[in-house]
N, C-alpha and C positions, 0 to 999 in steps of 0.2 A: 769548455776544458781550461784549466787552471793549473798554474805551476805550483809544485809542492816544495820548491827550494826557497830559501830566504832571499832570492834575487830582487832587486829593484824591479818596479814596473814604470812604464810610461805610456803616455797616450799619443797616438799618431793618427793624424788625419791626411788621408790621400784625397787631395782637393778636386774640386770639379774639373778643372783643366787637365789633369793627370787621368781622370776617368774617361772624358772625352777624347783624349789622345790615346787610349788603350795603353797606359803605362802601369796599370795596377799591378800585374804580374810581375813586371820588371822590378818595381819598387819593394814589393814583398820579397822577391826572391834574393835582392840585396841584403836585405834584414836576415833572412834565413841562413845565406851563405856566409854570414858573419857569426852565426851561431846563436842568434836571438830566438826566443820561443814566442809564437804567436798564442797568446792567451785567450783571446776574444776578438771577434771581427763581425762588423756589420754593415751593410750598405744602405744608406738613407739620404733623402733630400732635406736639408735644414729648413725649418721655417724661419721667420724673422724672430720671433720670440727666443727660440732656442739658440740662434745665433747670439743675440743679446746676451743671453746666459753664459754661453761658452767664452764670449769676448768681453765679459763685463767691465774688465779694467780699461777697455779702449772705447766704450760706447760714446764718450763725450770728445773723443779726438777727431781731428779733421780728416783723418785718412780712413776712419771707421765707415762711413756710408758706402763708399765704394767697395770696401772689403765685404760689408754685409750684402751687397748686391750680387758680388762675384760668389760669395760662400753660399747663397740661397739659389745660385743659378742652374744648379743640376745635382745629379747624385755624387755623394762622396763615399768613401770607405774610412771607417773608423777601426783602428787596431789598438789593443792592448799588447805590447811587448814586454817581455821580461828577459833578464840577464845580469851579468855583472856589471855595475855602472852603466845600466842601460840609458839612462838619461843623457850622460855625457857622451856615450857612444853613437847613439842616435844623432844627436845634435852635430857631432863631427861628421856623420855620414851624410847629412842631409846638406850642410855647407851653409854659408851666410844667406841672409834673408834675400838679397838681391842676386837672382840667377845669374845676371851679366857679370858679377864679381865674384861669384862662387868658385872655389878651386875645381880644376879638372879632378875627376875621380869621385867627386862628390854628387848626390842625386841632383841637386840644383845645378851644380857646374856643368854636369853632362847633358842635363835634359831641359834646363829652363833658360829663357832669356828676358826674364821679367822679374820685376820687384813684388807685384802683388800676385799675379798667376805663377807663383813659384813652386807648384806641385804639391808640398807637403807642409803639414804643421806637426811640431812636437813640443810636448810638455818642456818647460825650461828649468824646472826645479822639482824637488821632491814634493814640495807643498802644491805647486800647481799641477803635478801629475795627479796627486790624490784627490783634488778638486774636479779635475777634468775626468778622471776615470769614474768618480762617483756621479758626475752628470750623465756621461755617456753609457756607463755600464754599473748602474746602481746595484746589480746583483753581485758584483765582485766586491763590494765594499763591506 
């Protein structure tokens, strides 16, 4: 299913901690209630090579090895969402990276108490959204 409107698109990953905790439906329903469209969705488990591709800009950083271990630890759900200013809207909805500091009402603020196991990833710009969607859903580009 794809959006026929000129709306912006973003990639969201519902991370392994959220899948383990049974929060996939809760997270998707928040996006849908906001009025965002789910254009594509897949559940998969990342292998190390794909994790390195997705997080290419972070592979040499000290925080990356434990992030890679976490992101390859179990299934996750990848979504392409579309809507008016969807990148900015989604990033506002998920909250700051550290769930302990995220505002109440955000996904991380309501549901996460961790910096690394923070439930969701969302593209941070139009360029990263295009790159990430192309990696995860090449049929959409």
